[in-house]
C-alpha positions as CSV (number, residue, x, y, z in Angstrom):
1,M,104.8,87.3,71.0
2,A,106.1,87.1,74.5
3,M,109.5,88.7,75.4
4,T,112.6,86.6,75.8
5,H,114.2,86.2,79.2
6,E,117.3,88.0,77.9
7,D,115.3,91.0,76.7
8,N,113.4,91.1,79.9
9,M,116.6,91.3,82.0
10,L,118.1,93.9,79.6
11,L,114.9,96.0,79.9
12,T,114.6,95.9,83.7
13,C,117.9,95.4,85.4
14,V,120.1,98.3,86.6
15,D,122.3,96.9,89.4
16,N,126.0,96.3,89.1
17,Q,127.2,96.8,85.5
18,A,123.8,96.1,83.9
19,P,123.6,97.8,80.5
20,M,120.4,99.6,81.3
21,G,121.8,101.2,84.5
22,E,125.0,102.2,82.5
23,M,122.8,103.8,79.8
24,L,120.6,105.7,82.2
25,R,123.5,107.1,84.2
26,A,125.3,108.1,81.0
27,R,122.5,109.8,79.2
28,Y,119.8,111.2,81.5
29,W,119.3,113.7,84.3
30,F,117.8,112.0,87.4
31,P,115.3,113.4,89.9
32,A,117.2,112.7,93.1
33,V,115.3,114.1,96.1
34,L,112.6,116.5,97.0
35,S,114.0,119.9,97.8
36,E,112.1,120.0,101.1
37,Q,114.0,116.8,102.2
38,L,117.3,118.7,102.4
39,A,117.5,121.3,105.2
40,A,120.3,123.9,105.1
41,G,123.0,122.6,107.4
42,G,120.9,119.5,108.1
43,A,121.4,115.8,107.9
44,P,122.7,114.4,104.7
45,R,120.4,112.0,102.8
46,R,121.2,108.7,101.1
47,V,120.1,108.6,97.5
48,R,119.9,105.4,95.5
49,L,119.9,105.8,91.7
50,A,120.1,103.0,89.1
51,G,121.9,100.6,91.4
52,R,124.4,103.0,93.0
53,S,124.4,105.0,96.2
54,Y,125.0,108.7,96.7
55,V,124.7,111.3,99.5
56,A,122.9,114.6,99.0
57,F,123.0,117.6,101.4
58,R,122.3,121.3,101.5
59,G,125.0,123.6,102.8
60,S,124.3,126.5,105.1
61,D,124.2,128.8,102.0
62,Q,121.3,126.7,100.5
63,T,123.6,125.2,97.8
64,V,123.0,121.4,97.2
65,G,125.8,119.0,96.8
66,L,125.7,115.3,95.7
67,F,128.6,112.9,96.0
68,D,129.2,109.2,95.9
69,E,128.0,107.9,99.3
70,N,131.3,106.4,100.5
71,C,134.2,108.6,101.6
72,P,137.1,108.3,99.1
73,H,139.5,107.6,102.1
74,R,138.3,104.4,103.7
75,G,134.8,104.0,102.4
76,A,132.8,105.2,105.5
77,S,129.3,106.4,104.5
78,L,129.0,110.2,104.2
79,V,125.4,109.9,105.3
80,L,126.9,109.8,108.8
81,A,129.0,113.0,108.1
82,R,128.7,116.3,109.9
83,N,127.2,119.1,107.7
84,E,129.3,122.1,108.6
85,D,130.5,125.3,106.8
86,N,129.0,124.2,103.4
87,A,130.8,120.9,103.6
88,L,130.5,117.4,104.8
89,R,133.1,116.2,107.4
90,C,133.6,112.4,107.5
91,L,133.2,111.1,111.1
92,Y,135.9,108.5,110.7
93,H,139.0,110.7,110.1
94,G,137.7,114.2,109.7
95,W,138.2,114.6,106.0
96,K,136.1,117.5,104.8
97,F,134.4,117.9,101.4
98,S,132.9,121.2,100.3
99,V,129.5,121.5,98.6
100,A,131.3,122.5,95.4
101,G,133.0,119.1,95.3
102,E,136.4,120.1,96.7
103,V,138.5,118.3,99.3
104,V,139.2,121.2,101.7
105,E,140.7,119.5,104.8
106,V,142.5,116.2,105.6
107,P,143.6,116.5,109.2
108,T,145.3,113.1,109.2
109,E,147.7,113.9,106.4
110,S,150.1,116.7,107.4
111,R,150.3,119.8,109.6
112,D,152.0,121.7,106.8
113,A,149.4,123.7,105.0
114,T,151.1,123.6,101.6
115,A,151.5,119.8,101.8
116,Q,148.0,119.3,103.0
117,K,146.6,121.5,100.2
118,A,148.5,119.5,97.6
119,F,147.2,116.3,99.0
120,C,143.6,117.6,99.0
121,M,143.9,118.4,95.4
122,S,145.0,114.8,94.6
123,V,142.0,113.1,96.2
124,P,139.5,111.8,93.6
125,L,136.2,113.0,95.0
126,R,133.2,112.2,92.8
127,H,130.6,114.9,92.8
128,Y,127.9,115.7,90.3
129,P,126.2,118.6,88.6
130,I,122.9,119.7,90.2
131,R,119.8,121.6,89.1
132,E,117.0,122.5,91.5
133,V,113.7,123.5,90.1
134,A,110.0,123.0,90.9
135,G,110.8,121.5,94.3
136,I,113.0,118.8,92.8
137,V,116.8,118.3,93.1
138,W,118.1,116.9,89.8
139,V,121.5,115.3,89.3
140,W,123.6,114.5,86.2
141,L,125.6,111.3,86.7
142,G,127.1,111.0,83.2
143,G,130.3,113.0,83.4
144,D,131.5,116.5,83.0
145,S,129.3,117.6,80.1
146,P,125.6,117.3,81.1
147,G,123.1,116.5,78.4
148,A,119.9,118.4,77.7
149,F,118.0,119.1,80.9
150,P,114.4,117.9,80.9
151,D,113.0,121.4,81.0
152,F,109.3,120.6,81.1
153,E,106.5,123.0,81.3
154,F,106.0,122.4,85.0
155,N,109.5,123.9,85.7
156,H,108.2,127.3,84.6
157,V,105.0,127.8,86.7
158,P,104.7,129.6,90.1
159,D,105.0,127.5,93.3
160,N,101.2,127.5,93.8
161,Q,100.7,125.9,90.4
162,V,102.9,122.8,90.9
163,Y,102.9,120.1,93.6
164,V,105.3,117.1,93.7
165,V,105.0,113.8,95.7
166,T,107.1,110.6,95.7
167,Q,106.6,107.0,96.8
168,T,109.0,104.2,97.1
169,L,108.0,101.0,95.3
170,K,109.2,97.5,96.2
171,Y,109.2,96.1,92.7
172,N,110.8,96.8,89.3
173,W,110.6,100.3,87.8
174,V,109.3,99.1,84.4
175,Q,106.2,97.5,85.9
176,N,105.1,100.8,87.3
177,M,105.9,102.7,84.1
178,E,103.9,100.3,82.0
179,A,100.8,101.3,83.9
180,T,101.3,104.9,82.9
181,V,101.2,104.2,79.2
182,D,98.3,101.7,79.5
183,S,95.1,103.7,78.9
184,A,93.0,100.5,78.7
185,H,93.4,99.6,82.4
186,V,92.0,102.9,83.6
187,G,88.4,102.1,82.9
188,V,88.7,98.7,84.5
189,L,91.0,98.9,87.5
190,H,90.1,102.5,88.5
191,Q,86.3,102.3,87.8
192,S,85.2,102.9,91.3
193,W,87.3,106.0,91.5
194,I,86.6,107.7,88.2
195,R,82.9,107.9,89.1
196,N,84.0,110.5,91.7
197,F,86.2,112.4,89.2
198,E,85.0,115.1,86.8
199,A,82.2,114.0,84.5
200,G,84.8,114.2,81.7
201,V,86.3,110.9,82.6
202,S,83.2,108.9,83.6
203,Y,83.1,107.5,80.0
204,L,86.3,105.5,80.7
205,A,84.4,102.9,82.6
206,Q,81.8,102.6,79.9
207,H,84.3,102.2,77.0
208,Q,87.0,99.8,78.3
209,A,88.5,99.0,74.9
210,P,90.0,102.2,73.5
211,V,91.2,102.6,69.9
212,Y,94.8,103.8,69.9
213,E,96.2,106.2,67.4
214,M,100.0,106.6,67.9
215,E,102.9,108.5,66.5
216,K,106.6,108.9,67.1
217,M,108.1,112.1,68.4
218,P,111.8,112.9,69.2
219,G,112.9,110.9,72.2
220,G,109.5,109.2,72.7
221,F,106.0,108.8,71.4
222,R,102.4,110.0,71.9
223,F,99.0,108.5,71.4
224,A,95.4,109.2,71.6
225,A,93.1,106.7,73.3
226,I,89.8,107.1,71.6
227,R,86.6,105.9,73.0
228,G,83.1,106.0,71.5
229,G,82.1,106.5,67.9
230,G,79.4,104.7,65.8
231,G,76.9,107.4,66.6
232,Q,78.3,108.2,70.0
233,E,80.6,111.0,71.1
234,R,84.2,110.3,70.4
235,N,86.2,111.0,73.6
236,F,90.0,111.2,73.4
237,R,92.8,111.3,75.9
238,I,96.4,112.1,74.8
239,T,99.3,110.5,76.6
240,Q,102.9,111.5,75.9
241,F,105.9,109.4,76.8
242,V,109.5,110.6,76.9
243,L,112.6,108.5,77.4
244,P,113.6,107.2,79.8
245,W,110.7,107.3,82.3
246,Y,108.4,110.3,81.8
247,T,104.7,110.0,81.1
248,F,102.2,112.9,80.8
249,V,98.6,111.9,81.2
250,A,95.5,114.0,80.4
251,P,93.7,115.8,83.3
252,E,90.4,114.6,84.7
253,E,88.9,118.0,83.8
254,V,89.6,118.7,80.1
255,P,90.9,120.7,78.5
256,D,92.2,123.1,81.2
257,G,92.4,121.0,84.4
258,D,95.5,120.1,86.4
259,R,97.9,118.0,84.6
260,V,99.9,115.1,85.9
261,A,103.4,113.9,85.0
262,V,104.5,110.5,86.3
263,F,108.1,109.3,86.3
264,T,109.4,106.1,87.7
265,V,113.1,106.1,88.6
266,P,114.9,102.8,89.3
267,T,116.9,102.7,92.5
268,G,117.8,99.0,92.0
269,D,116.5,95.9,90.2
270,T,113.6,95.5,92.6
271,E,113.0,98.9,93.9
272,A,112.0,102.3,92.4
273,V,110.7,105.7,93.3
274,Q,107.5,107.0,91.6
275,W,107.4,110.8,91.2
276,M,104.1,112.5,90.5
277,V,104.0,116.1,89.5
278,R,100.6,117.8,89.4
279,Y,100.6,121.2,87.8
280,N,98.5,123.8,86.0
281,P,100.0,126.1,83.4
282,S,97.5,128.9,83.9
283,R,96.1,128.9,87.5
284,P,96.7,127.5,91.0
285,I,96.2,123.8,91.3
286,T,93.2,122.5,93.2
287,D,93.1,119.8,95.9
288,S,93.1,116.3,94.5
289,Y,94.1,112.7,95.0
290,V,97.7,113.9,94.7
291,N,97.6,117.0,96.9
292,P,97.8,118.0,99.7
293,A,99.8,115.1,101.0
294,P,100.4,114.2,104.7
295,D,104.0,113.4,103.6
296,R,105.2,114.4,100.2
297,A,108.0,111.8,100.3
298,S,105.5,109.0,100.9
299,W,102.4,109.6,98.8
300,P,100.1,108.3,97.4
301,P,99.7,105.7,100.1
302,Y,101.6,102.5,99.4
303,I,100.2,99.0,99.8
304,T,100.2,97.3,103.2
305,G,101.2,93.7,103.7
306,D,102.3,91.3,101.0
307,A,101.0,88.3,99.0
308,D,99.9,86.5,102.1
309,T,97.6,89.4,103.0
310,A,96.6,90.3,99.4
311,W,98.6,93.5,99.7
312,G,96.1,95.0,102.1
313,Q,93.0,94.5,99.9
314,D,89.7,95.1,101.7
315,R,87.2,92.4,100.7
316,E,84.5,93.9,102.8
317,A,84.7,97.1,100.8
318,M,84.4,95.0,97.6
319,A,81.3,93.3,99.0
320,K,79.8,96.7,99.5
321,G,80.5,97.7,95.8
322,H,84.0,98.9,95.6
323,F,85.7,97.2,92.6
324,T,89.2,96.6,93.9
325,G,89.1,97.1,97.7
326,F,92.0,99.5,97.8
327,G,91.7,102.8,99.6
328,H,93.3,105.1,97.0
329,V,93.2,105.2,93.2
330,I,97.0,105.1,92.9
331,T,97.3,102.3,95.5
332,E,95.4,100.2,93.0
333,D,98.3,100.6,90.6
334,F,100.8,99.8,93.3
335,A,99.0,96.6,94.3
336,I,99.0,95.4,90.7
337,G,102.7,96.2,90.3
338,A,103.6,94.4,93.5
339,S,101.4,91.4,92.5
340,Q,103.5,90.9,89.4
341,G,106.5,90.0,91.5
342,P,109.8,91.8,92.1
343,I,110.5,91.6,88.3
344,N,107.6,90.5,86.1
345,D,108.3,87.5,84.0
346,R,107.3,88.8,80.6
347,T,108.1,85.5,78.8
348,K,104.7,84.3,79.9
349,E,102.6,87.2,78.7
350,Y,99.8,87.1,76.2
351,L,99.3,90.6,74.9
352,N,96.3,92.2,73.1
353,A,95.3,95.4,71.3
354,G,95.1,97.3,74.6
355,D,98.8,96.9,75.1
356,V,100.2,98.9,72.2
357,G,101.5,101.7,74.4
358,V,103.3,99.2,76.6
359,V,104.9,97.5,73.6
360,R,106.1,100.8,72.1
361,M,107.6,101.9,75.4
362,R,109.5,98.6,75.8
363,K,110.8,98.8,72.3
364,L,112.1,102.3,72.7
365,L,113.9,101.5,75.9
366,L,115.5,98.3,74.4
367,E,116.6,100.2,71.3
368,A,118.1,102.9,73.5
369,V,120.1,100.5,75.7
370,R,121.3,98.5,72.7
371,D,122.4,101.6,70.9
372,H,124.3,102.8,73.9
373,R,126.0,99.4,74.3
374,N,127.0,99.7,70.6
375,G,128.3,103.3,71.0
376,K,125.4,104.9,69.2
377,D,123.3,107.9,70.2
378,S,120.4,109.2,68.1
379,G,121.1,112.7,69.4
380,E,117.3,113.4,69.6
381,V,116.2,116.0,72.1
382,P,112.6,115.7,73.1
383,P,110.5,118.9,72.8
384,Y,110.3,119.2,76.6
385,R,108.6,122.6,76.9
386,K,105.9,121.6,74.4
387,I,104.8,118.4,76.0
388,R,101.3,118.7,77.5
389,A,98.7,115.9,77.7
390,T,95.1,116.8,77.1
391,G,91.8,115.3,76.1
392,G,88.2,116.1,75.1
393,L,85.7,115.4,72.4
394,L,86.4,115.0,68.7
395,E,84.1,116.3,66.0
396,D,83.4,114.1,63.0
397,G,86.6,114.0,60.9
398,E,88.6,115.9,63.5
399,D,92.2,114.9,64.1
400,W,93.4,114.7,67.8
401,R,96.8,116.1,66.8
402,R,95.5,119.6,66.4
403,Y,95.3,119.7,70.3
404,L,99.0,119.1,70.7
405,L,100.8,122.0,72.2
406,D,103.7,121.9,69.8
407,L,101.4,122.3,66.8
408,Q,99.6,125.3,68.2
409,A,100.6,128.8,67.1
């Protein structure tokens, strides 16, 4: 059954006072910016999150601050501000805001120090709690009492065991996220690429209709996409999804290869940022399609052109045997997402058995936004530290759940 237009807008839209944007800001920590993008004493950076604009900067003592973008005085952008003495000074009238979120100087108010201090304390500066870990600056936008931090496994490995990249997408966030919980597309869309990956994933192109076995977990769900059987080896790949945007997919080399976490954070109704975290719990990560990147803030490579140029598709490469004609495995996903339009019209869909992960993800998000709108909160905290995707071969009668990290002794 296709989705209604009303549900499609409720699911996807975050701008203005959209319920989804309100829910995301109220309940979840946001990855805001790569740590390396903020230099001590350097230029502030504009950050767009769920339809609202902020400014992030790193003070000279390495502390990161994040405020609403516009100066509380007359609304000038603090992206233009001077970064000095662990504070931003607005260029318009010289008002100064410390990295700790205090108004420390208002030169246009009064020469009397006592009066100026009293005025400073009255200014309603919005600043937000920050956590910096694994090369990511995180921010809590939901008020003075932050919720549970997404303390995933990759936050606790050495620097040489984790690598983070981001890419800006020019289409709605849910479209990109749907691809991450769609195991069925991997053996079709990415078939030219998986031949070059470890032998452990070559079967994906041979078995393009996986059987899904799915179960609920706190704050999300997980499933095994099982291929083979009937006298053939049964390959399985476990995917785990955690609200509101985190997907952990099995490594190419199972069971101990580098893992990948993908999260798609909406910046507005028709733009998002994809974060990819490649990490290994036990050893340094290896070079891959994710790392090293020529520019961590713009990788994997985005599509070129638009619908008029087929988003940069290379038909000559297709004629020579490449299935899609795109130069990077993840660019294939970007091309599909862009081709669906700025916001995909889900009222026209005709779904099948390969879409059960997509349907489950949409249902969870819609339940969460409706609950928030009605003043409800499940209170569920996902088992962040115990989430790890994996895969391999199943013996006859063996249950894939025994490979889940949270069930291991």
